[in-house]
MIPAVO-464749 format. One record per residue (C-alpha): residue number from 1; x, z, y negated. Coordinates in Angstrom, 3 decimals. Layout:
<recs>
   pos         xx         zz         yy
   NUM          X          Z          Y
...
</recs>
This chain:
<recs>
   pos         xx         zz         yy
     1    -55.994      1.117    194.409
     2    -53.050      2.739    196.173
     3    -51.749      5.968    194.668
     4    -48.264      7.387    194.795
     5    -46.001      9.647    192.709
     6    -46.688      9.419    188.976
     7    -43.245      7.890    188.444
     8    -44.286      4.997    190.674
     9    -47.664      4.482    189.044
    10    -46.827      0.895    188.109
    11    -48.245     -1.172    185.293
    12    -51.854     -0.870    186.479
    13    -52.175      2.917    186.538
    14    -50.070      3.169    183.387
    15    -52.346      0.787    181.475
    16    -55.482      2.555    182.737
    17    -54.096      5.931    181.658
    18    -53.231      4.654    178.183
    19    -56.663      3.044    177.801
    20    -58.413      6.263    178.829
    21    -59.431      5.671    182.445
    22    -58.697      7.540    185.637
    23    -59.572      6.547    189.173
    24    -60.120      7.942    192.622
    25    -61.325      6.674    195.985
    26    -64.843      7.797    196.898
    27    -67.242      6.801    199.634
    28    -70.782      6.213    198.387
    29    -71.905      8.444    201.237
    30    -70.094     11.356    199.572
    31    -72.760     11.402    196.853
    32    -75.987     13.319    197.536
    33    -78.968     11.009    198.049
    34    -80.814     12.346    195.013
    35    -78.088     11.470    192.493
    36    -79.554      8.849    190.115
    37    -77.371      5.779    189.722
    38    -77.626      2.362    188.173
    39    -76.581     -0.469    190.473
    40    -75.602     -3.811    188.933
    41    -74.286     -7.158    190.130
    42    -71.732     -9.038    188.045
    43    -70.951    -12.746    188.094
    44    -67.280    -13.788    188.317
    45    -65.323    -13.346    185.055
    46    -67.967    -11.044    183.551
    47    -66.448     -8.423    181.232
    48    -67.295     -4.826    182.135
    49    -67.461     -1.854    179.779
    50    -68.119      1.214    181.973
    51    -70.148      3.846    180.136
    52    -69.800      6.467    182.863
    53    -68.229      7.023    186.276
    54    -68.513      3.625    187.974
    55    -68.121      3.046    191.715
    56    -67.125     -0.424    192.879
    57    -69.388     -1.195    195.841
    58    -68.202     -4.692    196.747
    59    -66.020     -7.432    195.313
    60    -63.126     -6.635    192.998
    61    -62.476     -5.742    189.357
    62    -59.521     -7.436    187.720
    63    -57.567     -5.340    185.210
    64    -55.982     -7.430    182.443
    65    -53.476     -6.545    179.755
    66    -54.593     -8.093    176.456
    67    -51.808     -9.009    174.028
    68    -52.202    -10.535    170.576
    69    -51.040    -14.142    170.558
    70    -50.463    -14.262    174.304
    71    -52.508    -15.002    177.390
    72    -53.956    -11.972    179.217
    73    -51.733    -10.737    182.036
    74    -53.221     -9.540    185.310
    75    -52.047     -6.008    186.108
    76    -53.938     -5.542    189.371
    77    -57.406     -5.071    190.763
    78    -59.722     -2.267    191.748
    79    -61.120     -2.435    195.274
    80    -64.423     -1.304    196.835
    81    -64.511      2.488    196.959
    82    -62.548      2.885    193.732
    83    -64.333      4.957    191.082
    84    -63.398      4.326    187.466
    85    -63.889      7.285    185.120
    86    -63.841      6.465    181.384
    87    -62.495      9.223    179.144
    88    -64.483      9.467    175.911
    89    -67.339      7.305    174.694
    90    -65.510      4.192    173.521
    91    -66.798      0.728    174.298
    92    -63.620     -1.033    173.165
    93    -60.300      0.022    174.673
    94    -57.583     -2.061    172.989
    95    -54.892     -3.526    175.176
    96    -56.927     -3.686    178.359
    97    -59.992     -5.449    179.724
    98    -61.942     -5.332    182.993
    99    -63.462     -8.437    184.562
   100    -65.263     -9.193    187.787
   101    -62.848    -11.202    189.927
   102    -65.601    -12.445    192.221
   103    -69.291    -11.675    192.500
   104    -69.231     -7.883    192.669
   105    -71.566     -4.927    192.504
   106    -71.121     -1.519    190.922
   107    -73.006      1.779    190.756
   108    -72.791      3.814    187.552
   109    -73.615      7.519    187.474
   110    -74.112      9.666    184.403
   111    -71.265     12.146    184.140
   112    -73.642     15.135    183.843
   113    -75.459     14.046    187.016
   114    -72.177     13.674    188.877
   115    -70.961     17.116    187.784
   116    -74.302     18.650    188.807
   117    -73.989     17.050    192.240
   118    -70.401     18.312    192.511
   119    -71.525     21.867    191.718
   120    -73.566     21.903    194.957
   121    -71.309     19.694    197.086
   122    -67.894     21.346    197.605
   123    -66.287     18.260    199.176
   124    -67.294     16.115    196.192
   125    -66.054     18.748    193.737
   126    -62.705     18.864    195.553
   127    -62.310     15.071    195.355
   128    -63.098     15.029    191.634
   129    -60.689     17.897    190.893
   130    -58.001     16.139    192.921
   131    -58.541     12.963    190.912
   132    -58.470     14.819    187.608
   133    -55.217     16.534    188.550
   134    -53.652     13.163    189.372
   135    -54.959     11.692    186.110
   136    -53.360     14.543    184.142
   137    -50.049     13.946    185.925
   138    -50.222     10.254    185.070
   139    -51.088     10.853    181.429
   140    -48.435     13.538    181.047
   141    -45.817     11.194    182.484
   142    -46.851      8.386    180.119
   143    -46.737     10.729    177.120
   144    -43.286     12.019    178.122
   145    -41.974      8.482    178.426
   146    -43.527      7.406    175.130
   147    -41.903     10.382    173.395
   148    -38.434      9.145    174.370
   149    -37.335      6.543    171.851
   150    -34.142      5.201    173.407
   151    -34.499      2.904    176.456
   152    -31.512      4.592    178.151
   153    -33.203      8.002    177.874
   154    -36.416      6.630    179.389
   155    -34.572      5.139    182.347
   156    -32.577      8.342    182.874
   157    -35.756     10.466    182.712
   158    -37.386      8.260    185.313
   159    -34.398      8.453    187.676
   160    -34.201     12.223    187.182
   161    -37.840     12.535    188.206
   162    -37.188     10.385    191.290
   163    -34.267     12.636    192.199
   164    -36.407     15.761    191.785
   165    -39.264     14.495    193.932
   166    -37.602     12.183    196.476
   167    -33.932     13.199    196.540
   168    -32.312     13.373    199.990
   169    -29.176     15.474    200.388
   170    -26.355     13.462    201.967
   171    -22.558     13.902    202.128
   172    -22.091     11.384    199.336
   173    -24.575     13.128    197.066
   174    -28.331     13.175    196.416
   175    -29.746      9.829    197.550
   176    -32.664      8.597    195.439
   177    -35.002      7.581    198.251
   178    -37.297      4.737    197.281
   179    -35.805      4.414    193.800
   180    -37.403      1.607    191.758
   181    -35.542     -1.678    191.401
   182    -34.685     -3.121    187.971
   183    -38.086     -4.787    187.559
   184    -39.947     -1.592    188.428
   185    -37.619      0.443    186.237
   186    -38.552     -1.661    183.236
   187    -42.302     -1.244    183.843
   188    -42.252      2.439    184.711
   189    -39.851      3.416    181.935
   190    -41.584      1.197    179.379
   191    -38.482     -0.821    178.437
   192    -37.387     -4.427    178.760
   193    -35.807     -5.524    182.017
   194    -32.531     -6.175    180.189
   195    -32.476     -2.642    178.781
   196    -33.279     -1.206    182.198
   197    -30.333     -3.069    183.749
   198    -27.964     -2.015    180.948
   199    -29.004      1.654    181.184
   200    -28.623      1.673    184.963
   201    -25.190      0.035    184.846
   202    -24.053      2.536    182.216
   203    -25.044      5.457    184.439
   204    -23.107      3.903    187.310
   205    -20.084      3.153    185.094
   206    -19.886      6.764    183.866
   207    -20.019      8.103    187.428
   208    -23.425      9.716    187.027
   209    -24.841      7.470    189.757
   210    -23.285      5.610    192.664
   211    -24.740      2.376    194.065
   212    -24.057      0.873    197.456
   213    -26.049     -1.912    199.143
   214    -28.938     -1.449    196.728
   215    -29.186      2.323    197.247
   216    -28.550      4.907    194.562
   217    -26.929      8.337    194.828
   218    -26.933     10.984    192.118
   219    -23.411     12.361    191.691
   220    -23.777     14.346    188.453
   221    -27.208     15.917    187.933
   222    -26.262     17.582    184.642
   223    -25.034     14.294    183.161
   224    -28.289     12.586    184.162
   225    -30.294     15.445    182.656
   226    -28.398     15.136    179.379
   227    -28.933     11.359    179.363
   228    -32.664     11.936    179.885
   229    -32.712     14.156    176.792
   230    -31.252     11.361    174.710
</recs>
């Protein structure tokens, strides 16, 4: 699972955050040999309900969005080396399900055992703290976006964050390097694609943004900040 800025988390990381999961990449060799773990093999299409930190050893875990009255939609997959950390002791996490994509194997560790191992293995503790910090960033971003009711405000908040983290000063203005396209805008801002397009065009029409050959420049930071506040 590739990680990037929280504003480019995509549908997969966003759904995992909302369902109460966080992930990091971890080599099995990073765990001390005496850490007890439960290894399991899962047939294709088997549903998984991780009860503790679970390391994917081989195969792949498919992450599905479950919607009432609609077919499940695949959001992405977890790859070998990904560790899935469930937050809280909940077997059912509405809106999301995990299934083995192919024959796969996992190793589950009790959280207390993992924390004990981390207390005597500085490199492991650093990896876990790094993952927790990223998870908090993701969850904070999702909560901020959910708190904004109007689609235009969500899109503006997303673009403002892109400008703050990946803005490049140029003569024309602040170029939004790697800015999401309309499809990504809709997913990351949590709005429909139509609303994302309308909000973006409005910002361009008012002179807040400038677009040329698919690139975006920020011309009026204060106007974008006000739009992000609704």
